C-alpha positions, 0 to 999 in steps of 0.5 A: 207730428210724431212725439217721443214717448216719455221714458218709463222708470224700470219696474224693478230698481237695479242695485248699483254696487257701492262705492263707485270706483273710478280708476283715476289719473296719477294726479289724484295721488297728489294729496293737495289735488285730491283735497281740492277735488273733494272741496269742489265736490262736497256733496259726495263722500270721496275716498282714495284706496291703496291703489290710488283709485277714487271711491265715491259714495252718494249722500245717505238716506234718512235712516243711515243719516240719523244713525250716524248722527246718534253715533257721532253725537255721543262720541263728541259729547264724550270727547267734550267731557275730557281732554284726551282727544278730538272726535270727527264725523264722516266729513273728515279725511285721513291720510293713512300711512299706506297712501289711502285716504279714508273718511270713517263714519266716526273717529277719534284721535288722541290729543298727543297725536294731534299736538304733533301736527302743524296748523296747515296739516290740521286744515287739510286731510289729517296725515294719520290713522285715527286711534278709534274708527267706526264704519256704519253699514247702510242698506247699500254698503258691501259688507265685504268692502267694509270689513276690508276697510276695517282691517286696513285701519288696524294695519295702519295704526287704529287701536279699536274699530267697530263695524256696526251692521244694523241690518243684522243687528251685529257689531264686529270689533277690531283690535291690533294683534287680536282676533276679531270679535263678533257681537250679536245684538249687544246692549252696549259697546265699550270704548275700552282703554282707548276711550275710557269711560265711553259706553254706547247704547248700540241698540238705539241704532236699531230703532226705527226713524219714525215712532208710532204714537204709542212710542212717543 
């Protein structure tokens, strides 16, 4: 009796460009339908671009997840210390004025803008662009795609944006009506007038996930 040989994994892993883009039907342009779809597929990070196509990102690895926890944790602690607004992690979706739905890695919205929303609007994707946004590049992220996304945030109302690239130890800062600013291995990042008093020790993101015994 013949047997089917077991499949061998490829010797070299093939990099799949992320995000994965699905040319979606007209139904995904309906915000309520998209919200339900995201709830049913909570293990994915799902966004909708300007063209109405669905962009899917898989769960992150440990290194990126840890970096994002540090980032959102600091933002949340800062927000707890004042009544200026609320912080959000990467699971929150925002309906931008241009029709896209985005989920920044970290974001913040002023209390004044949140107060203008209804309770129902707060339960679903928030119908606004955050005042402050952060995208944290992982090893599989396309830098070009992230840059385009940062421009989109600013064009839709964001007042400050950080694109943090741990691979290059670099931060690109975006502001309305201003040239982008590239910071090579900065010690800290300032929230400026948008997040007064926020100072983030960005080099903490460069630290390895595992520490040697001498570093503990």
